[in-house]
N, C-alpha and C positions, 0 to 999 in steps of 0.2 A: 374572698372568693370572687372570681370574675362572674359578672352577670351577662357577659356577651353570649350570643347564641353559639352553640357548638355546631360546626359544619364538619361532617365526616367525609374524608376523601378516600373512596374505595378504589384500591389499586391492585396490581398484580395479574396473575393468570392462573386459571385452573386447567389450562390446556397445553401450554408450551412455554419453553424458555424464551422463544422469540417474542411472544406476545407479552410476557412479563417485562421484557426489555422495552417494548413499545410503550407499555404502561408507565414504567419508571421514567422514561425520557419525557413524556408529556406531563405527568403528575409533578415531577421535579420542577419543571418550568413554571407551572401554575403556583405551587406552594412557595417557591422562592420569590415570586412576584408579589404574592399577597401577604407575605410574612410580616411586613411592616405596616400594613393598613390598620390593624387594630380593631376592625369592625366585628370580626368573629374569632372564636377560638377554633382554629383549624387543626383537625386530628387526622393523621394518615393511618390507614388500615390496609394491610397488604394480605392478599390471598396467595398462598404459595402452591406450587405444583404438587407437593406431597399431601395437600389437604389441610395443612396447618395455616394459621393466621398469625399476624403480628401487628403491633402498633408502635412503630419506631417514632422517636421524638422528632425526627426530620427525615428527609429523603437522601441524605448523604450515604455513601457506601458503608461508612463506619457505623452509622446509626442503624441502618438496615441489617447489617451483619450481627450486631450485638443485641438486637431486640429479641425479647422472649417469644418463642413460638408456642401457640396454644391450639387446642382443638376448636372445631367450629362451635360446639356447645359453649365452651368457655368464651369464645369471641362474641357470640350472641349475647351472653350475659354482660360482658363488658360494654357492648354497644348499648344495651338497655340502661346500664349505669351512667354512661356518658349522656344519654338522652339527647341525641343530636336533633337539631331543628331542621336539618336538611342533609342530603347526601349528594355529593358531586361524584359521578362515576368516571373513573379513568381506566376501565378495563375494556380491552379490545378483542379478546378471544370470544368465540361464540357463547360459552357459558357466561362470560362476564357481561356481554351485551344483552343477554336474555334472562337466564336463571337468577343471576345475582341482582339484577334490577328488579326482578319479580320478588325476590326476598325482601327488598326494601319496602315494597308495597305490602307484603305480608306483615312486616314489622311496623307498618303504619308510619314510616319515615318518609317525608316528602322528597321526591327525587327531582333534581335539576335536569331539565331536558326531556328527551323522548322516552315514552314508557316502553316496557319490555315487549308489548305486543307489536308496536311499530318497529322496534329493533329486530324482532324475530322475522318479520316480513322482509325488511330491507336486507337482511343477510343472505336471502335467497334471490340471486340476480334474476332468475327466470320468472319467479313469482312477482318480483317487484316491477319488472317491465310490463308484465301482463296487466297488473293492477293500474299502473299509470296510463297505459295505452287505452284501457277501458274508459278512462276519464278524458280522453282526447289529447293525450300527450304523444308527440311523434317519437318513435323509437326505431332503430335500425332493424332490418330483417334479421331473424335469428331462428335457431333450432337448438334443442337440447339433446345431448348424446350421453349414453352410459358406457362403461367399460366394455370393449368388444364391438362397439358400434362405430361407424364412420359417418361424417356429415354428408348430407345430400347436396348441400350448397357447394358451389365452386369458389375457389379463392378469387380475390383476397378476402380474408376474414380473420377475426380475432378468436382465439380459444382461451376461455377463462374457467377456472374452477367455479362451479355454481355457488358454493358457500365458502368464500375465502375473502380476505381483505388485503389492504395495502399493496394491491397489484401483484401479489404472489401467484406464481403459476401461469401468468398471462403470456401469450405469444401471438405475434402477427404472422399469419401464414399467407405468403404471396404465391407459392408454388406447392403443388401436391407432394412434391418430394420432401417437404418440411412438415407434412401433416402428422406422421406418427410421432416424431420427436415432440411436437407441440401437445399432442394428446397425452403422451407419457408425462410431460411436465405438469399438465393440469391435473391428471389423475393421482399425482403425488399428494394432492391436497383434498380432493373430494371424489366421490364415486360418480358424480355427474359433472358434465362440462357444458358451458354455454358457448355456442358457436354463433358469432355475431358479425354481420356484414361490416366490413371495414368502411368507415366513412372517410373519404379522402380528406387530407389535411387542408382545412381552411383555417380554423382557430380552435384552440383547446381552452375551455373556460371552466371556472368554478363559480357557481351561482348559488346564492343563499337568500332565504327570507327569514325574518323573525316576526314574532307576534308582538304587537304593541299592547299597551295596557287596555285598550278598548277592543282587543281581539282581532283587529285588522292585521293583514300581512303586509310587511314593508320589505321591498327588495333592497338588499344591501349592495354597495359597490362591488362589481365583479372582479375576479382575478383572471388574468390571462397568462397561460404558460406558453413559452415560446419553444416550439419544437421544429424539427427539420424533416425533410423528406428522407434523410438517412436515418433519423432517429425519431419516428413520427408518433410514438405512443409513450405514455408514462408507465414505467415499470417500478418494481420495488426499489431498485437502485436509485431511482430519481427522488425517492422520498426519505429514506433513512440510511445512515451509515452503520455498518455492522462490524463487529470484531471478528477475530479469526474463527470463532465458533459459530458465527452467523447471528449472534445476538445484537439487536440494535443498541447503539451507544450514543447516537446523536442524529441531527438532521443533515440531509444531503444538501450540497449547494444547489441552488435552483435559479433558473432564469424566468422571472415573472414580473408582471406589472399589476398594480392595484392603485387606483381604479383603472380598469381596462378602457381603452378608447372604443366606445360603442355608440353607434348612431341610434336615433330614436326608434327606427323601425325594428332593429334587432333587439333593442332594450325592451320593447313591448312584447316581443315574442318570448324573451327570456322570463319576463315577469309572469306571463301567462303559463309557461311551462312549469316554473317553480311553484306558483300558487296552486295550480291544479294538482301537482305532485304532492305537495304538503298536505292538502286536504284528502287526496286519495289514499295516502299511506297512514293517515291518522296521526300525523306528527303533532308535536307540542313544543312550544317555546321557539324553536328554530329548526331549519332543515337546510342541507347543503347538497348540491347536485353537480356531478361531472357532466359537462355538456360539450358535445362536439359540433362545431359549426362547419358545414360543408363549404366548398368554394363559391357556391351560389348564395351563401348567407343564410342557409336554413339550419336551425339548431335541432339537434337530436339528443334526447335523454339517454345517457349512458349508464349511470348508476347513482344511487343515493348514498350519502355519507351523513348519518344522522347523529353524529357525536361531536363533542367539543370538550377539550380539557381546560380551556381558558388560560393556557400558557400564552405568553406574548406572541409566539409564532403560530398559534392556532388560527385556522382560517376565519372563523367568525370574528375573532378579536382583530385580526388584520383588516378585515372588511369594515368593521365598525369604526376603526380608527379613521378611515377615510370619510366616514359620515360624522366625525366629530366626537366620537365616544371612545374614551380610553379603556384600558383593560379593567381597571377597577370599577368603573361605572357599569360595564357590561356584566362583569361577574356578580356584583352586588345587586343589580337589577334582577337577574335571573334567580339568584339565591333567595332574595326577598320574595319574589313571585312564588317560588316553590313553597316557602314557609306560609305565605298567605293563602295558598291553595288549600292547605290543611285546615286553616282557621275558618275558611269560607265554606268548606265541604259540608259540615254538619252531618247528622245521622240520616240514613236512607232506609226506607222500609219496603220499597218495591224495586223490581228489576233484578236481573241476574248479576249485575255489577255490584250490588249491595250499596 
């Protein structure tokens, strides 16, 4: 019998076929990459839209189709039998990023990456920007509207569903004639929409920090996405390719550079933005931010992306590679850190966290 630690890879979606597709794309990339490492016994666990769970032998379509489906109760018992040393979450729907991460805490299984509370905050764009702004992070002017309301702000602005991801439902409104269509698009996904002042295209960056072993925050090499005035924002189509039903099946072609060419002045502004945001949102292990730099070189926090599936094309992995760390070292560093968190925790007898 293998003595390697068991790592559970929590995949799928309890909300939509779209997000199950997103999960499968990212989890497959990770599990294929780590299959030959031999450090852990990696087990895939998929949550399905009908409430059933399965444990396929791998993430191929054949293995996923033939895997036995079981109830949540049965799945919890199986997980207890597996006795995983850590969980890597690959779920991107709202329940997956919040409730299912919380379930891991309830089951006392160490979770790699950000906790459920940080994820819950980050999924609400209005609340996220309010929290980071209160910690001195620069954000664009914005307001929030519900169905039946119209913005007070004049164009140009972006309209986004307040609780949605992967740039779904986002529109750039340059003229009021396009307003209703943009609102209708956003309200397909949420009952509230964020109306955010459009920051003129200077640069579009992804910025990330991760925690070192001594708990300090290190800024990773940034990624720049090259956009144009004709196509100035990243939408869902810029990120994932979908099939005829709209389900993601792979990554979209992308024009980007890592590391981005950044001078020292901008670099320090980005470091300050990411560090303040990480602390403000209660992040753990790592955090990633979409940042818009205006033509004058001023960076604005746009939103937080607090997840990573550790596939070769995952943002943290791509950034870390430019800092001299390959996918295996990144994955194993953070898995081992999660395992050690549980070992170091010990019993608590005071405080509401237990």
